[in-house]
N, C-alpha and C positions, 0 to 999 in steps of 0.2 A: 271757261276757269271760274271757279267758285269758291268762295270764302263762307264763313259764318253769315255774314250780315251783307255781303257783296258779291255781286256776280257779273259777269261780263257773257255776252251770248249775242248771236246773230239770229237767233229765231225770234222773230217778232210778234209770235204768239204768245210769248212769255213777259210781252209788256203789260196784259192785262192787270195782274196782281202785282206789280209793281208799286212801290211806296214812292221813289224818286226815279225819274228817267231823266239823264244826262246826256246831251248828244254831242259830239265835235264835228267839226268840218271835214268834208269830203276829201280825200287824197288827191293830189294834183294831177298825178298820173293816171286817175280812173275815169272812166266815160261816165256819164249821164245814165245809159243804158245798163251799165252794171250794176250801179247803184240805186235805181229808181226804186226797187222794192224794199228799198230801207228807210225811204223818206217817212220822215214824222208828219201826219197830216192832222187836222181838226176829227179826221174820222177816227183814225189811230187813237187820239186822245179822248175820244168819246166813248172808247171801249173798255175804258181803264176805270179804276175806282174814283167816285169823286173826291175824295180826299188826298190823291195822288198830286204830286209836285212835277212840272217839267220845267228842265232847266237846260237851255240849250246854251252851249259854252260859246262864249264872245271868241271871235267874230263869228258872225251866223251869217251865211250865204241864202238867202229866203230864195225859194224855187230847188235849190238843191238838198241839203240834208233835212231842212226844215220848209215846209211850203208857208205860204204868205197867211192861210187860214189858221195854221199851228199856233203861229206867232202873236193871233189874237185870242186864242183858245184861254178862258179862265184860269186853268191850271198852269199857264205859261208864266215863267219868273224870269225873265230875259232881263229887263231891269235892274232887278235885285242881283242877278247872277253878275252884271256888268260892274255893279257898285261895289259887290264884293269881291271881285277881280282887283280891283284897284288896291285893296288893302293886302291882298295876297299878295301881289306884284311888291309892295313897299316892303312887307316882310321880309320876302324873299333878298329884298336889295340891303337891307339892314343887316340881315346874317350875312351876307355876302361881304360885307364891309367891315364887319365883327371879326372874319376869321382871315381876312386878308392882314 
């Protein structure tokens, strides 16, 4: 699926020229063997532009969708993502209570 400024893909080769890479956790019913080719590692991040950002969406399962070395990569912003998530959740709760 592609939009003017946003796209999703299963092609790992497309990561090289992305501005922001956002991941989510692996499905519970999938086996690691099915998804290991999609794991974000430091090597994957090293092949991206130096001005790009990597935002693993919490909760992050180290060793599954994101390797431990990717979590320490300079482009990884997991702490900032977790802080933002709290604000997004609060906004959703406020909106829900206004609607009810």
